C-alpha positions in Angstrom: -73.7 51.3 76.9 -74.4 51.0 81.0 -73.2 47.7 82.1 -76.1 46.4 84.7 -74.2 45.6 88.3 -73.7 41.6 87.7 -72.3 42.4 84.5 -70.0 44.4 86.0 -68.8 42.6 88.4 -68.0 40.0 85.9 -66.1 43.0 84.3 -64.4 43.5 87.0 -63.3 40.1 88.3 -62.4 39.3 84.6 -59.8 42.9 85.0 -58.5 41.8 88.5 -56.9 38.5 87.2 -55.7 40.2 83.8 -54.0 42.4 85.7 -52.7 40.1 88.2 -50.7 38.3 85.4 -49.4 41.2 83.9 -48.1 43.3 87.2 -46.3 41.3 89.3 -48.1 41.4 93.3 -45.8 39.6 95.1 -48.0 36.7 95.4 -47.3 33.0 95.8 -50.1 32.0 94.5 -49.4 33.8 91.1 -49.6 31.9 88.0 -47.2 33.5 86.0 -44.6 32.4 89.3 -45.4 29.2 89.6 -44.8 28.2 86.6 -41.3 30.1 87.1 -40.9 28.3 89.6 -41.3 24.5 87.6 -39.2 25.5 84.9 -36.6 27.1 87.6 -36.5 23.9 89.7 -36.5 22.0 86.7 -33.3 23.6 85.6 -31.9 23.7 89.3 -31.9 19.5 88.6 -30.7 19.6 85.6 -27.8 21.7 86.0 -26.8 20.2 89.3 -24.5 17.5 88.4 -22.5 20.4 86.5 -21.6 22.6 89.6 -20.8 19.5 91.9 -17.3 18.3 93.1 -15.8 16.0 90.5 -16.1 12.2 91.2 -13.5 10.9 93.8 -11.7 8.9 90.9 -10.6 12.1 89.0 -7.3 13.0 90.3 -6.6 9.3 89.2 -7.8 9.5 85.7 -6.3 12.9 85.3 -3.4 12.4 86.4 0.2 12.3 84.4 1.0 9.1 84.7 4.5 9.4 82.2 6.8 12.4 81.9 7.6 13.7 78.4 11.3 13.1 77.2 
């Protein structure tokens, strides 16, 4: 079956769109890259407190006030 010029162009456009999804072209406008960046940003925000320095009162709360024995 032969495609007409307009049909063939639509086919090529769809093909290029799908190739862009499957092959990382290092394009900042890539929809998968944007979604992954959004997830990474959320993950960074959620885990950031885990890697910050302890609060200043940490030493007070963890100090051994009484000696054993």
